[in-house]
DRENMI-370841 format. One record per residue (C-alpha): residue in three letters; x, y, z. Coordinates in steps of 0.25 Angstrom, whole numbers. Layout:
<rs>
r resn = Ala | u = X | v = Y | w = Z
...
</rs>
This chain:
<rs>
r resn = Met | u = 273 | v = -236 | w = 151
r resn = Ile | u = 282 | v = -224 | w = 149
r resn = Arg | u = 293 | v = -220 | w = 158
r resn = Ile | u = 297 | v = -205 | w = 158
r resn = Asn | u = 310 | v = -200 | w = 165
r resn = Cys | u = 312 | v = -185 | w = 166
r resn = Phe | u = 325 | v = -181 | w = 171
r resn = Phe | u = 325 | v = -166 | w = 176
r resn = Lys | u = 337 | v = -157 | w = 178
r resn = Ala | u = 335 | v = -144 | w = 185
r resn = Lys | u = 341 | v = -130 | w = 181
r resn = Glu | u = 348 | v = -123 | w = 193
r resn = Gly | u = 337 | v = -119 | w = 204
r resn = Glu | u = 325 | v = -126 | w = 196
r resn = Tyr | u = 325 | v = -140 | w = 203
r resn = Gly | u = 314 | v = -137 | w = 213
r resn = Arg | u = 304 | v = -130 | w = 203
r resn = Ala | u = 307 | v = -142 | w = 193
r resn = Leu | u = 305 | v = -152 | w = 204
r resn = Glu | u = 292 | v = -145 | w = 208
r resn = Ala | u = 287 | v = -146 | w = 194
r resn = Ala | u = 291 | v = -161 | w = 193
r resn = Ile | u = 284 | v = -165 | w = 206
r resn = Ala | u = 271 | v = -158 | w = 202
r resn = Leu | u = 272 | v = -165 | w = 188
r resn = Val | u = 273 | v = -178 | w = 195
r resn = Ala | u = 261 | v = -176 | w = 204
r resn = Lys | u = 252 | v = -173 | w = 192
r resn = Ser | u = 258 | v = -184 | w = 183
r resn = Gln | u = 255 | v = -194 | w = 192
r resn = Thr | u = 241 | v = -192 | w = 191
r resn = His | u = 241 | v = -193 | w = 175
r resn = Lys | u = 234 | v = -205 | w = 168
r resn = Gly | u = 245 | v = -215 | w = 164
r resn = Cys | u = 255 | v = -211 | w = 174
r resn = Ile | u = 262 | v = -223 | w = 181
r resn = Ala | u = 273 | v = -215 | w = 189
r resn = Tyr | u = 278 | v = -201 | w = 189
r resn = Asp | u = 288 | v = -195 | w = 199
r resn = Val | u = 300 | v = -186 | w = 200
r resn = Phe | u = 313 | v = -190 | w = 207
r resn = Glu | u = 325 | v = -180 | w = 212
r resn = Ser | u = 339 | v = -184 | w = 210
r resn = Ala | u = 346 | v = -189 | w = 221
r resn = Thr | u = 360 | v = -183 | w = 216
r resn = Arg | u = 356 | v = -171 | w = 208
r resn = Ala | u = 348 | v = -159 | w = 214
r resn = Asp | u = 344 | v = -154 | w = 200
r resn = Ile | u = 338 | v = -168 | w = 194
r resn = Phe | u = 325 | v = -175 | w = 195
r resn = Thr | u = 318 | v = -186 | w = 187
r resn = Ile | u = 303 | v = -188 | w = 184
r resn = Ile | u = 299 | v = -202 | w = 181
r resn = Glu | u = 286 | v = -205 | w = 175
r resn = Thr | u = 279 | v = -218 | w = 169
r resn = Trp | u = 267 | v = -217 | w = 160
r resn = Glu | u = 257 | v = -228 | w = 156
r resn = Asp | u = 258 | v = -224 | w = 142
r resn = Gln | u = 262 | v = -213 | w = 132
r resn = Ala | u = 248 | v = -208 | w = 132
r resn = Ser | u = 248 | v = -205 | w = 147
r resn = Leu | u = 262 | v = -199 | w = 146
r resn = Asp | u = 257 | v = -190 | w = 134
r resn = Ala | u = 245 | v = -185 | w = 142
r resn = His | u = 254 | v = -183 | w = 154
r resn = Ser | u = 264 | v = -174 | w = 145
r resn = Ala | u = 252 | v = -166 | w = 140
r resn = Thr | u = 247 | v = -161 | w = 154
r resn = Pro | u = 248 | v = -147 | w = 158
r resn = Glu | u = 256 | v = -151 | w = 171
r resn = Phe | u = 266 | v = -158 | w = 163
r resn = Ala | u = 268 | v = -145 | w = 154
r resn = Glu | u = 269 | v = -137 | w = 167
r resn = Tyr | u = 279 | v = -145 | w = 175
r resn = Val | u = 288 | v = -150 | w = 164
r resn = Gly | u = 289 | v = -135 | w = 160
r resn = Ile | u = 293 | v = -131 | w = 173
r resn = Met | u = 303 | v = -142 | w = 174
r resn = Gln | u = 309 | v = -139 | w = 160
r resn = Glu | u = 311 | v = -124 | w = 164
r resn = Cys | u = 318 | v = -129 | w = 177
r resn = Gly | u = 328 | v = -139 | w = 170
r resn = Glu | u = 330 | v = -150 | w = 160
r resn = Leu | u = 321 | v = -162 | w = 158
r resn = Lys | u = 326 | v = -175 | w = 151
r resn = Val | u = 315 | v = -185 | w = 148
r resn = Glu | u = 316 | v = -200 | w = 146
r resn = Ser | u = 305 | v = -209 | w = 142
r resn = Met | u = 304 | v = -224 | w = 142
r resn = Glu | u = 292 | v = -233 | w = 137
r resn = Arg | u = 289 | v = -247 | w = 141
</rs>
């Protein structure tokens, strides 16, 4: 099992656009083979921060997900809108 924590910090005025992309990515990703969990969480204390937490059965499932067109599209939008920091843990 692989857990990914993706921390996002928006540029000024870009939070809404980035969050829309994150929500769309979550909706698509939840249907991908090997996805155990995938969700986005907004910060309760910072208006420019959200986190995407995802869990995958194995590396092959994560690799297939990362190669999808929607992943490239929505992650690209988030990268335009702010800064992403990704942490990965394997169990």
